[in-house]
Biopython code that builds the backbone (N, CA, C, O; Angstrom):
import numpy as np
from Bio.PDB.StructureBuilder import StructureBuilder

atoms = [
    (1, "MET", "N", (5.529, -12.482, 17.069)),
    (1, "MET", "CA", (5.162, -13.436, 16.157)),
    (1, "MET", "C", (6.596, -14.059, 15.920)),
    (1, "MET", "O", (6.699, -15.286, 15.913)),
    (2, "ASN", "N", (7.655, -13.297, 15.736)),
    (2, "ASN", "CA", (9.212, -13.964, 15.601)),
    (2, "ASN", "C", (9.204, -14.844, 16.528)),
    (2, "ASN", "O", (9.422, -16.029, 16.274)),
    (3, "TYR", "N", (8.936, -14.376, 17.819)),
    (3, "TYR", "CA", (9.701, -15.138, 19.133)),
    (3, "TYR", "C", (8.835, -16.230, 19.414)),
    (3, "TYR", "O", (9.381, -17.329, 19.312)),
    (4, "ASN", "N", (7.510, -16.231, 19.775)),
    (4, "ASN", "CA", (6.665, -17.205, 20.117)),
    (4, "ASN", "C", (5.113, -16.890, 19.884)),
    (4, "ASN", "O", (4.445, -16.127, 20.582)),
    (5, "GLN", "N", (4.626, -17.672, 18.692)),
    (5, "GLN", "CA", (3.282, -17.313, 18.635)),
    (5, "GLN", "C", (2.339, -17.673, 19.340)),
    (5, "GLN", "O", (1.248, -17.106, 19.286)),
    (6, "LEU", "N", (2.593, -18.698, 20.142)),
    (6, "LEU", "CA", (1.629, -19.051, 21.463)),
    (6, "LEU", "C", (1.375, -17.604, 22.401)),
    (6, "LEU", "O", (0.363, -16.918, 22.541)),
    (7, "LEU", "N", (2.584, -17.487, 22.896)),
    (7, "LEU", "CA", (2.875, -16.365, 23.636)),
    (7, "LEU", "C", (2.041, -15.376, 23.174)),
    (7, "LEU", "O", (1.066, -15.070, 23.860)),
    (8, "LEU", "N", (2.279, -14.758, 22.010)),
    (8, "LEU", "CA", (1.643, -13.650, 21.245)),
    (8, "LEU", "C", (0.478, -13.698, 21.158)),
    (8, "LEU", "O", (0.036, -12.552, 21.072)),
    (9, "LYS", "N", (-0.450, -14.596, 21.129)),
    (9, "LYS", "CA", (-2.070, -14.943, 21.426)),
    (9, "LYS", "C", (-1.826, -14.650, 23.016)),
    (9, "LYS", "O", (-1.447, -13.487, 23.150)),
    (10, "ARG", "N", (-1.887, -15.081, 23.794)),
    (10, "ARG", "CA", (-1.954, -14.807, 25.290)),
    (10, "ARG", "C", (-1.706, -13.402, 25.548)),
    (10, "ARG", "O", (-2.430, -12.706, 26.260)),
    (11, "MET", "N", (-0.529, -12.953, 24.871)),
    (11, "MET", "CA", (-0.416, -11.408, 25.079)),
    (11, "MET", "C", (-1.382, -10.529, 24.417)),
    (11, "MET", "O", (-1.506, -9.368, 24.810)),
    (12, "GLY", "N", (-2.143, -11.030, 23.353)),
    (12, "GLY", "CA", (-3.264, -10.389, 23.197)),
    (12, "GLY", "C", (-4.341, -10.691, 23.836)),
    (12, "GLY", "O", (-5.313, -9.978, 23.586)),
    (13, "ASN", "N", (-4.471, -11.504, 24.567)),
    (13, "ASN", "CA", (-5.738, -11.715, 25.418)),
    (13, "ASN", "C", (-5.566, -10.948, 26.651)),
    (13, "ASN", "O", (-6.560, -10.500, 27.222)),
    (14, "TYR", "N", (-4.111, -10.715, 27.216)),
    (14, "TYR", "CA", (-3.829, -9.738, 28.206)),
    (14, "TYR", "C", (-4.419, -8.272, 27.785)),
    (14, "TYR", "O", (-5.200, -7.579, 28.437)),
    (15, "VAL", "N", (-3.956, -8.053, 26.788)),
    (15, "VAL", "CA", (-4.527, -6.584, 26.275)),
    (15, "VAL", "C", (-5.927, -6.677, 26.107)),
    (15, "VAL", "O", (-6.419, -5.594, 26.424)),
    (16, "ALA", "N", (-6.746, -7.447, 25.767)),
    (16, "ALA", "CA", (-8.267, -7.465, 25.627)),
    (16, "ALA", "C", (-8.618, -7.403, 27.237)),
    (16, "ALA", "O", (-9.696, -6.940, 27.608)),
    (17, "ASN", "N", (-7.935, -7.748, 27.884)),
    (17, "ASN", "CA", (-8.399, -7.484, 29.597)),
    (17, "ASN", "C", (-9.953, -8.265, 29.595)),
    (17, "ASN", "O", (-10.987, -7.642, 29.838)),
    (18, "HIS", "N", (-9.922, -9.561, 29.315)),
    (18, "HIS", "CA", (-11.356, -9.942, 29.653)),
    (18, "HIS", "C", (-11.387, -10.259, 31.136)),
    (18, "HIS", "O", (-12.517, -10.617, 31.469)),
    (19, "ASP", "N", (-10.493, -10.244, 32.159)),
    (19, "ASP", "CA", (-10.748, -10.283, 33.226)),
    (19, "ASP", "C", (-11.039, -8.987, 33.932)),
    (19, "ASP", "O", (-11.109, -8.861, 35.154)),
    (20, "HIS", "N", (-11.176, -8.189, 33.184)),
    (20, "HIS", "CA", (-11.457, -6.755, 33.728)),
    (20, "HIS", "C", (-10.281, -6.353, 34.918)),
    (20, "HIS", "O", (-10.625, -5.991, 36.043)),
    (21, "LEU", "N", (-9.200, -6.441, 34.606)),
    (21, "LEU", "CA", (-8.064, -5.912, 35.574)),
    (21, "LEU", "C", (-7.854, -4.612, 35.449)),
    (21, "LEU", "O", (-8.187, -4.074, 34.393)),
    (22, "PRO", "N", (-7.249, -3.828, 36.520)),
    (22, "PRO", "CA", (-6.694, -2.423, 36.453)),
    (22, "PRO", "C", (-5.801, -2.285, 35.313)),
    (22, "PRO", "O", (-4.967, -3.154, 35.056)),
    (23, "THR", "N", (-5.952, -1.133, 34.554)),
    (23, "THR", "CA", (-5.002, -0.744, 33.642)),
    (23, "THR", "C", (-3.545, -1.143, 33.950)),
    (23, "THR", "O", (-2.835, -1.848, 33.232)),
    (24, "ASN", "N", (-3.225, -0.614, 35.067)),
    (24, "ASN", "CA", (-1.620, -0.740, 35.505)),
    (24, "ASN", "C", (-1.298, -2.302, 35.761)),
    (24, "ASN", "O", (-0.147, -2.738, 35.773)),
    (25, "GLY", "N", (-2.250, -2.954, 35.928)),
    (25, "GLY", "CA", (-2.052, -4.475, 36.224)),
    (25, "GLY", "C", (-1.860, -4.738, 35.053)),
    (25, "GLY", "O", (-0.704, -5.099, 34.832)),
    (26, "VAL", "N", (-2.840, -4.695, 33.773)),
    (26, "VAL", "CA", (-2.465, -5.272, 32.498)),
    (26, "VAL", "C", (-1.285, -4.934, 31.892)),
    (26, "VAL", "O", (-0.748, -5.730, 31.122)),
    (27, "PHE", "N", (-0.675, -3.567, 32.198)),
    (27, "PHE", "CA", (0.822, -3.058, 31.991)),
    (27, "PHE", "C", (1.743, -3.858, 32.629)),
    (27, "PHE", "O", (2.712, -4.242, 31.973)),
    (28, "GLU", "N", (1.625, -4.200, 33.838)),
    (28, "GLU", "CA", (2.782, -4.854, 34.611)),
    (28, "GLU", "C", (2.648, -6.473, 34.071)),
    (28, "GLU", "O", (3.705, -7.102, 34.024)),
    (29, "ILE", "N", (1.556, -7.080, 33.715)),
    (29, "ILE", "CA", (1.517, -8.576, 33.181)),
    (29, "ILE", "C", (2.170, -8.313, 31.763)),
    (29, "ILE", "O", (3.207, -8.916, 31.488)),
    (30, "TYR", "N", (1.634, -7.479, 30.895)),
    (30, "TYR", "CA", (2.284, -7.552, 29.746)),
    (30, "TYR", "C", (3.568, -7.254, 29.534)),
    (30, "TYR", "O", (4.182, -7.858, 28.655)),
    (31, "GLU", "N", (4.181, -6.279, 30.300)),
    (31, "GLU", "CA", (5.764, -6.016, 30.291)),
    (31, "GLU", "C", (6.495, -7.031, 30.817)),
    (31, "GLU", "O", (7.656, -7.083, 30.412)),
    (32, "GLU", "N", (6.080, -8.026, 31.768)),
    (32, "GLU", "CA", (6.812, -9.002, 32.182)),
    (32, "GLU", "C", (6.710, -10.215, 31.227)),
    (32, "GLU", "O", (7.667, -10.989, 31.177)),
    (33, "LYS", "N", (5.477, -10.461, 30.370)),
    (33, "LYS", "CA", (5.754, -11.472, 29.432)),
    (33, "LYS", "C", (6.524, -10.830, 28.041)),
    (33, "LYS", "O", (7.144, -11.629, 27.340)),
    (34, "LEU", "N", (6.484, -9.405, 27.649)),
    (34, "LEU", "CA", (7.260, -9.162, 26.963)),
    (34, "LEU", "C", (8.880, -9.356, 27.141)),
    (34, "LEU", "O", (9.578, -9.584, 26.153)),
    (35, "ARG", "N", (9.418, -9.255, 28.417)),
    (35, "ARG", "CA", (10.525, -9.040, 28.746)),
    (35, "ARG", "C", (11.022, -10.839, 28.657)),
    (35, "ARG", "O", (12.146, -11.198, 28.305)),
    (36, "VAL", "N", (10.113, -11.602, 28.983)),
    (36, "VAL", "CA", (10.473, -12.959, 28.783)),
    (36, "VAL", "C", (10.791, -13.529, 27.361)),
    (36, "VAL", "O", (11.632, -14.337, 26.966)),
    (37, "LEU", "N", (9.701, -12.732, 26.670)),
    (37, "LEU", "CA", (9.761, -13.362, 25.087)),
    (37, "LEU", "C", (10.875, -12.571, 24.251)),
    (37, "LEU", "O", (11.217, -12.917, 23.120)),
    (38, "LEU", "N", (11.463, -11.342, 25.014)),
    (38, "LEU", "CA", (12.622, -11.041, 24.167)),
    (38, "LEU", "C", (13.855, -11.242, 24.508)),
    (38, "LEU", "O", (14.881, -10.842, 23.958)),
    (39, "SER", "N", (13.671, -12.101, 25.764)),
    (39, "SER", "CA", (15.019, -12.434, 26.402)),
    (39, "SER", "C", (16.026, -13.484, 25.740)),
    (39, "SER", "O", (17.234, -13.644, 25.917)),
    (40, "LYS", "N", (14.935, -14.270, 24.756)),
    (40, "LYS", "CA", (15.670, -15.114, 23.590)),
    (40, "LYS", "C", (15.818, -14.980, 22.436)),
    (40, "LYS", "O", (14.862, -14.569, 21.778)),
    (41, "GLU", "N", (17.009, -15.268, 21.823)),
    (41, "GLU", "CA", (17.297, -14.988, 20.618)),
    (41, "GLU", "C", (16.502, -15.675, 19.369)),
    (41, "GLU", "O", (16.159, -16.852, 19.481)),
    (42, "VAL", "N", (16.279, -15.120, 18.467)),
    (42, "VAL", "CA", (15.078, -15.840, 17.297)),
    (42, "VAL", "C", (16.199, -16.236, 16.134)),
    (42, "VAL", "O", (17.239, -15.651, 15.828)),
    (43, "SER", "N", (15.685, -17.273, 15.676)),
    (43, "SER", "CA", (16.421, -17.927, 14.652)),
    (43, "SER", "C", (16.129, -16.985, 13.381)),
    (43, "SER", "O", (15.184, -16.206, 13.260)),
    (44, "MET", "N", (17.101, -17.224, 12.517)),
    (44, "MET", "CA", (17.033, -16.590, 11.137)),
    (44, "MET", "C", (15.714, -17.086, 10.409)),
    (44, "MET", "O", (15.155, -16.350, 9.596)),
    (45, "LYS", "N", (15.257, -18.268, 10.695)),
    (45, "LYS", "CA", (14.360, -19.201, 9.631)),
    (45, "LYS", "C", (13.038, -18.283, 10.126)),
    (45, "LYS", "O", (12.322, -17.819, 9.239)),
    (46, "LYS", "N", (12.717, -18.024, 11.497)),
    (46, "LYS", "CA", (11.692, -17.281, 11.949)),
    (46, "LYS", "C", (11.441, -15.917, 11.419)),
    (46, "LYS", "O", (10.396, -15.409, 11.013)),
    (47, "ARG", "N", (13.113, -15.260, 11.554)),
    (47, "ARG", "CA", (12.916, -13.807, 11.095)),
    (47, "ARG", "C", (12.295, -13.579, 9.674)),
    (47, "ARG", "O", (11.508, -12.670, 9.411)),
    (48, "ILE", "N", (12.805, -14.638, 8.683)),
    (48, "ILE", "CA", (12.409, -14.971, 7.191)),
    (48, "ILE", "C", (10.875, -14.808, 7.310)),
    (48, "ILE", "O", (10.204, -13.865, 6.889)),
    (49, "ASN", "N", (10.427, -15.982, 8.008)),
    (49, "ASN", "CA", (8.883, -16.411, 8.140)),
    (49, "ASN", "C", (8.108, -15.064, 8.318)),
    (49, "ASN", "O", (7.114, -14.793, 7.645)),
    (50, "VAL", "N", (8.583, -14.318, 9.181)),
    (50, "VAL", "CA", (7.816, -13.218, 9.574)),
    (50, "VAL", "C", (7.924, -12.114, 8.650)),
    (50, "VAL", "O", (6.971, -11.338, 8.585)),
    (51, "LEU", "N", (8.876, -11.935, 7.971)),
    (51, "LEU", "CA", (9.075, -10.645, 7.258)),
    (51, "LEU", "C", (8.157, -11.239, 5.702)),
    (51, "LEU", "O", (7.677, -10.361, 4.985)),
    (52, "PHE", "N", (8.031, -12.295, 5.411)),
    (52, "PHE", "CA", (7.392, -13.065, 4.338)),
    (52, "PHE", "C", (5.783, -12.541, 4.505)),
    (52, "PHE", "O", (5.080, -12.113, 3.590)),
    (53, "VAL", "N", (5.381, -12.702, 5.998)),
    (53, "VAL", "CA", (3.990, -12.360, 6.306)),
    (53, "VAL", "C", (3.812, -11.100, 5.984)),
    (53, "VAL", "O", (3.034, -10.708, 5.114)),
    (54, "LEU", "N", (4.706, -10.236, 6.844)),
    (54, "LEU", "CA", (4.312, -8.727, 6.719)),
    (54, "LEU", "C", (4.088, -8.468, 5.309)),
    (54, "LEU", "O", (2.965, -8.244, 4.859)),
    (55, "GLU", "N", (5.471, -8.506, 4.391)),
    (55, "GLU", "CA", (5.459, -8.091, 3.321)),
    (55, "GLU", "C", (3.980, -8.577, 2.370)),
    (55, "GLU", "O", (3.459, -7.876, 1.503)),
    (56, "GLY", "N", (3.561, -9.794, 2.759)),
    (56, "GLY", "CA", (2.505, -10.042, 1.832)),
    (56, "GLY", "C", (1.052, -9.036, 2.543)),
    (56, "GLY", "O", (0.116, -8.682, 1.827)),
    (57, "TRP", "N", (1.131, -8.739, 3.914)),
    (57, "TRP", "CA", (0.045, -7.976, 4.222)),
    (57, "TRP", "C", (0.065, -6.357, 3.475)),
    (57, "TRP", "O", (-0.844, -5.648, 3.043)),
    (58, "ALA", "N", (1.586, -6.171, 3.564)),
    (58, "ALA", "CA", (1.794, -4.546, 2.802)),
    (58, "ALA", "C", (1.121, -4.546, 1.422)),
    (58, "ALA", "O", (0.460, -3.608, 0.976)),
    (59, "ILE", "N", (1.404, -5.888, 0.703)),
    (59, "ILE", "CA", (0.903, -5.846, -0.582)),
    (59, "ILE", "C", (-0.748, -5.932, -0.649)),
    (59, "ILE", "O", (-1.507, -5.426, -1.477)),
    (60, "ARG", "N", (-0.980, -6.576, 0.266)),
    (60, "ARG", "CA", (-2.373, -6.962, 0.497)),
    (60, "ARG", "C", (-3.335, -5.723, 0.547)),
    (60, "ARG", "O", (-4.330, -5.507, -0.146)),
    (61, "PHE", "N", (-2.752, -4.926, 1.599)),
    (61, "PHE", "CA", (-3.594, -3.886, 1.923)),
    (61, "PHE", "C", (-3.049, -2.582, 1.308)),
    (61, "PHE", "O", (-3.365, -1.473, 1.739)),
    (62, "GLU", "N", (-2.089, -2.814, 0.125)),
    (62, "GLU", "CA", (-1.533, -1.677, -0.668)),
    (62, "GLU", "C", (-0.812, -0.848, 0.354)),
    (62, "GLU", "O", (-1.384, 0.240, 0.420)),
    (63, "GLN", "N", (0.036, -0.899, 1.041)),
    (63, "GLN", "CA", (0.793, -0.261, 1.816)),
    (63, "GLN", "C", (1.818, 0.542, 1.091)),
    (63, "GLN", "O", (2.795, 0.423, 1.831)),
    (64, "ASP", "N", (2.111, 1.140, 0.288)),
    (64, "ASP", "CA", (3.388, 1.597, -0.075)),
    (64, "ASP", "C", (4.478, 1.834, 0.639)),
    (64, "ASP", "O", (5.580, 1.385, 0.324)),
    (65, "TYR", "N", (4.206, 2.758, 1.941)),
    (65, "TYR", "CA", (5.115, 3.003, 2.737)),
    (65, "TYR", "C", (5.774, 1.588, 3.256)),
    (65, "TYR", "O", (6.987, 1.405, 3.152)),
    (66, "LEU", "N", (5.160, 0.898, 3.651)),
    (66, "LEU", "CA", (5.614, -0.458, 4.020)),
    (66, "LEU", "C", (6.332, -1.226, 2.999)),
    (66, "LEU", "O", (7.452, -1.719, 3.136)),
    (67, "LYS", "N", (5.571, -1.281, 1.944)),
    (67, "LYS", "CA", (6.419, -2.250, 1.013)),
    (67, "LYS", "C", (7.703, -1.417, 0.118)),
    (67, "LYS", "O", (8.433, -2.143, -0.557)),
    (68, "ASN", "N", (7.938, -0.107, 0.114)),
    (68, "ASN", "CA", (9.307, 0.111, 0.067)),
    (68, "ASN", "C", (10.193, 0.521, 0.873)),
    (68, "ASN", "O", (10.928, 1.490, 0.681)),
    (69, "GLN", "N", (10.181, -0.237, 1.887)),
    (69, "GLN", "CA", (10.997, -0.476, 3.186)),
    (69, "GLN", "C", (12.134, -1.310, 2.392)),
    (69, "GLN", "O", (11.850, -2.062, 1.460)),
    (70, "THR", "N", (13.481, -1.093, 2.870)),
    (70, "THR", "CA", (14.622, -1.571, 2.231)),
    (70, "THR", "C", (14.687, -3.196, 2.915)),
    (70, "THR", "O", (15.375, -4.082, 2.408)),
    (71, "ILE", "N", (13.959, -3.365, 3.975)),
    (71, "ILE", "CA", (13.980, -4.904, 4.721)),
    (71, "ILE", "C", (13.608, -5.929, 3.687)),
    (71, "ILE", "O", (14.099, -7.049, 3.547)),
    (72, "PHE", "N", (12.471, -5.243, 2.850)),
    (72, "PHE", "CA", (11.747, -6.348, 2.087)),
    (72, "PHE", "C", (12.386, -6.143, 0.720)),
    (72, "PHE", "O", (12.095, -6.989, -0.125)),
    (73, "GLU", "N", (13.030, -5.373, 0.440)),
    (73, "GLU", "CA", (14.115, -5.227, -0.812)),
    (73, "GLU", "C", (15.316, -4.495, -0.581)),
    (73, "GLU", "O", (15.471, -3.311, -0.883)),
    (74, "PRO", "N", (16.361, -5.406, 0.094)),
    (74, "PRO", "CA", (17.402, -4.726, 0.572)),
    (74, "PRO", "C", (18.390, -4.137, -0.552)),
    (74, "PRO", "O", (19.076, -3.146, -0.305)),
    (75, "TYR", "N", (18.431, -4.769, -1.760)),
    (75, "TYR", "CA", (19.354, -4.634, -2.918)),
    (75, "TYR", "C", (18.535, -3.948, -4.053)),
    (75, "TYR", "O", (17.513, -4.553, -4.377)),
    (76, "PRO", "N", (18.769, -2.955, -4.618)),
    (76, "PRO", "CA", (18.149, -2.270, -5.750)),
    (76, "PRO", "C", (17.942, -3.291, -6.999)),
    (76, "PRO", "O", (18.908, -4.001, -7.280)),
    (77, "ARG", "N", (17.038, -3.389, -7.585)),
    (77, "ARG", "CA", (16.619, -4.070, -9.021)),
    (77, "ARG", "C", (17.735, -3.727, -9.563)),
    (77, "ARG", "O", (18.523, -4.638, -9.818)),
    (78, "ASP", "N", (18.007, -2.730, -9.797)),
    (78, "ASP", "CA", (18.961, -2.169, -10.928)),
    (78, "ASP", "C", (20.246, -2.926, -10.820)),
    (78, "ASP", "O", (20.852, -3.177, -11.861)),
    (79, "LEU", "N", (20.730, -3.320, -9.653)),
    (79, "LEU", "CA", (22.037, -3.662, -9.471)),
    (79, "LEU", "C", (22.130, -5.390, -9.867)),
    (79, "LEU", "O", (23.151, -5.984, -10.211)),
    (80, "ILE", "N", (20.863, -5.924, -9.717)),
    (80, "ILE", "CA", (20.735, -7.390, -9.733)),
    (80, "ILE", "C", (21.068, -7.861, -11.346)),
    (80, "ILE", "O", (20.168, -7.693, -12.169)),
    (81, "MET", "N", (22.227, -8.386, -11.741)),
    (81, "MET", "CA", (22.278, -8.862, -13.115)),
    (81, "MET", "C", (21.716, -10.280, -13.070)),
    (81, "MET", "O", (21.629, -11.000, -12.075)),
    (82, "VAL", "N", (21.308, -10.585, -14.466)),
    (82, "VAL", "CA", (20.713, -11.936, -14.517)),
    (82, "VAL", "C", (21.948, -12.978, -14.540)),
    (82, "VAL", "O", (21.799, -14.130, -14.132)),
    (83, "THR", "N", (22.940, -12.591, -14.949)),
    (83, "THR", "CA", (24.259, -13.346, -15.214)),
    (83, "THR", "C", (24.541, -13.759, -13.629)),
    (83, "THR", "O", (24.903, -14.927, -13.494)),
    (84, "ASP", "N", (24.425, -12.950, -12.368)),
    (84, "ASP", "CA", (24.648, -13.253, -11.364)),
    (84, "ASP", "C", (24.323, -14.848, -10.905)),
    (84, "ASP", "O", (25.065, -15.558, -10.226)),
    (85, "SER", "N", (23.029, -15.205, -11.454)),
    (85, "SER", "CA", (22.586, -16.342, -10.823)),
    (85, "SER", "C", (23.730, -17.856, -11.320)),
    (85, "SER", "O", (23.572, -18.927, -10.734)),
    (86, "GLY", "N", (24.613, -17.730, -12.229)),
    (86, "GLY", "CA", (25.004, -18.649, -12.587)),
    (86, "GLY", "C", (24.794, -19.621, -13.554)),
    (86, "GLY", "O", (25.461, -20.640, -13.729)),
    (87, "LYS", "N", (23.541, -19.129, -14.350)),
    (87, "LYS", "CA", (22.706, -20.066, -14.934)),
    (87, "LYS", "C", (23.252, -19.629, -16.409)),
    (87, "LYS", "O", (22.889, -20.376, -17.317)),
    (88, "LYS", "N", (23.909, -18.745, -16.699)),
    (88, "LYS", "CA", (24.644, -18.309, -18.043)),
    (88, "LYS", "C", (23.446, -17.907, -19.079)),
    (88, "LYS", "O", (23.410, -18.420, -20.197)),
    (89, "ILE", "N", (22.442, -16.937, -18.636)),
    (89, "ILE", "CA", (21.258, -16.728, -19.559)),
    (89, "ILE", "C", (21.829, -15.548, -20.224)),
    (89, "ILE", "O", (21.200, -14.976, -21.114)),
]
sb = StructureBuilder()
sb.init_structure("model")
sb.init_model(0)
sb.init_chain("A")
sb.init_seg("    ")
for serial, (resi, resn, name, xyz) in enumerate(atoms, 1):
    if name == "N":
        sb.init_residue(resn, " ", resi, " ")
    sb.init_atom(name, np.array(xyz, "f"), 0.0, 1.0, " ", f" {name:<3s}", serial, name[0])
structure = sb.get_structure()
């Protein structure tokens, strides 16, 4: 999702194997596409977008294990001070 949503959809179709290819053939095609996909660097904007989506799903489906991951909340709330915002509250 981070790298290329269109290719992600195509890769899903490869895994679905609508053409009834042998399993090894599906693995080879998928591996080739995955290598192409991961060969490019992802922008920070796309990374953040995907993390928001994943966090939303974790909340929606009540997945506490995922919700408590530091990637979604890297700084403990106790360390965040209201005055840090510069708004002099």
